[in-house]
N, C-alpha and C positions, 0 to 999 in steps of 0.2 A: 741355681735350682736347689743347691744344698740348703740355702736359707729358707726357701719355701717348704722343703721337707721338714726342717726343724720347726717351723711355725706350725705345721700340721700336728706334729708330735706334741707341741706345747698347747694344742687346742686354740690356736690363734688363726682361725680360717681367713679373716679379712686381711691380715698381714700376708698370709700365704698367697692369697689371690693377687694382691698388689705385686708381689715378687714374681709370680707366674706371668702376669700380664707384661711386666717389664722384659722378662726373658723371651716371651713370644713376639714382642716387637722386634727383638734382635734376630730371632730365628723362628719364623712362623711354622716351621715343620718340627718343632721340638716336642717329641713324645713326652718327655718328662714335664715340660711346661703344661701340656694338656692334662697329664695325669695329676699333677699337683693341684691345678685349678679345679679339676673335677672332684678330687677328694675333699678339697676345701669347701666346695659348694655342697657336697653331701653332708658335711658337718653343720652347715647353715640350713639344711632342709630344702635347698634349692634342687629338687630331684631332677627336674627336666634339664637344667643347665649342666648338672653333674653327669647325667647319662650321656648328654651330647659330647662333652669333653672327654669322658672316659672311652666312648666308642671311637673317637678320633685317635686317642692315645693308643688304643688297642690295635687299630689298623696300622699305625706307624711303628709300634714296637710292643707287641703283645707280651704280657707277663701275668702270672697267677694272681698277684695282688690286685691288678685292675679287674680281673674276672671276678674275684671275691667281692670287691666293692660294687660291681655292676649287679650282682645277684641281689644285693640289698637295695640298690638305687632304682633299678628298672621297675619293680612292682609298684613302687610309690609314684614313679614317673607315669606309668600307665594309668594309675588311678586319677592322677591330676589331669591327664589327657582326656580320660573318659568323662570326668566331671566338667571339663571345659566344653567338650562336645555336647554333653547333655544341656549345659547352660545355653550354648549357642542354639541348640535345637529348640529349647523352650522359648528363647528370645524370638526366634524366627516364627514360631507358632503364634506367639502373642502379636507380633507384627502382622502376620497373615490374618489373624482374627480381626485385628483393628482395621486392616485394609478392607476385609470383607464387609464389616459393619458399615464402613464408609461407602462402599459400593451399594449396599442395600439401602442406605439412607438416601443416596443420590437417585437410585432407581425409584424409591417411594416418592421422593419429591417430584421427579419427572412425571411419574404416573398421576400424582395428585394434580399437577399443573395441566396435564393432558385432559383429565376428567373435568377439571374446571373449565377449560377452554371448550370442551365438547358440550358441556351443559349450557355455556353462554351462547354457543352457536345454535343449539337446539332452541333455546329461548328466543334468540333473534329470529330464527326461521319461523317459529310459531307466531311471531308478531308481524310477519309480512302480510300483504293483502291476500285475502282469500277467505273471508268470513268474519271480518271485524264488525261487531255489532255497533250500530249507531252511526256508521259512516262508510262512505264509498272510498275505495283506494285513492290516495292522493291527498288525504287530509281534509276532505270536504265534509264538514259537519252536517249532520242531518240527513245523510243519505244522498242518493242521486237526485238531481234537480227534478222537482215535480210540480213546483208552484211558480216557476219562473214565467212571467208573462211572455207569451209568444212561443215558448218551448223551442224545440228545434224547428226551423222554418219548414213549412210544408209547401209553400208556394214557390220555392226557389227552383231554378232549373236543375235538371238531373245531375247528380254527383258523378264525376267521371269515374269510369272503371267499375261501376256497379249497376250496369244495365241502362244507365242514362235515361231513366223514366222522366219524361217531361212533366213539369208542373209539380214536382215534389221530390223529396229526398229518396234516393234509390232504396227500394225495398219497403218504403213506407207507404206505398200506394197513393202517393200524391195527395195526402190528406192536408188540406189547407188549414193554416192557423196553428199547426203543431199537433203533437200527439195528445190524446186525452190525458188529463192530469190525474195523479193518484188521489183517490178519495174524493173525486169530483172537482179537483182543482184544475181548471182549464189551463191549457198551455204547457203541460209538463209531460213527463214520461208516463206510460200506461200504469195504472194502479196495480195491475196484477202481473207486472213484469217479473219473471223468475230470474232474479239477479244471480242465483247460484250457477246458472248456465254461463254467465259472463265470468264469474269468479272461478269457475272450474275449467274455464277455457285457457289452456297454457299460453296460447298466442296472445290472448287479451291480457293476461297477467304479466306476460313479458313486456307488452306494450306499456302497461301502467307503470312499469319500473323505469321507463324512459322519461327523463325530465322534460324533454322537448314535446313529447306527445301529451303528457299530463298538462303542460302549460297551455297547449292548444285546446285541449278539452275544456279546461277551466275558462279559457277565453270565450269559447263558444257558449258555455253554460251561463256566463255572465251576460253575454249579448249574442243571441242566436244569429243575429245578422252578420256576425264576424265569421260565420261559416265559410263565406265566399273566399276570404283571403287564405283559407287553409286548403282549398280544393286542389291547389297545384303542388302541395307538399306530399311527396311519395311515401313518407313515413306516417303522416297523420291521416291522409285520405282513406286508406284501406281500413284503419282502425275505426274511424267514425262510421264508415259504410257498414262494417261488420256489426257495430253496435246497433245501428238503425235496423239492420235485418233481423236482429234478435227482438228489438222493440216491436217491429212490424208483426211478428208472430204472436205477440201478446194480445190476448182478448180482454 
């Protein structure tokens, strides 16, 4: 330790630190070793290391020289500590701002995707059956059949479940040869049928979304004689009967 003290007086702090480290390996509780290393660190401007070693040396063996050096070292050590804390705080604030921007970006992206999906859903809903010009639900161009020869059969036995009126389709008054055609076209649906009553009927619109029911309706429209084979279908029969009841009310 005498060598370390000499190195300090010679202003050779690095050599003093090497000597002090060697002494502390031999005796970890050497107050002189901590004192010499602390004073050497103060010469190098390593204020925090110097303060740490000098405090340990003071606890092991206090003397006035250690106290005098600490008075010089501690203010600088505090400044460094405050600077580091400030830097850490600023770094954390930058990281927090960056994280917040990322959260806002993700929220904005999620909101945009939600709005896009909502618009697509609204657009899809507006394109569903319920007032499409130029066509009846189910993709049948030209509207509901009005010029099909024979129309819906009027001379067929009563449709089950709808009053069973003999000689005609239920609700249709047994009109032979089909319903009057639109615009004077014989064999079709009445020309003054208010299709809005059908399109605004939720039960009817729900039925039109059923592929099985629509296939049956199209089959009957192509050939009214095919009505007989659908009379026993519990899904199709009530829909056709309800349609006929609406047509029967048209004048």
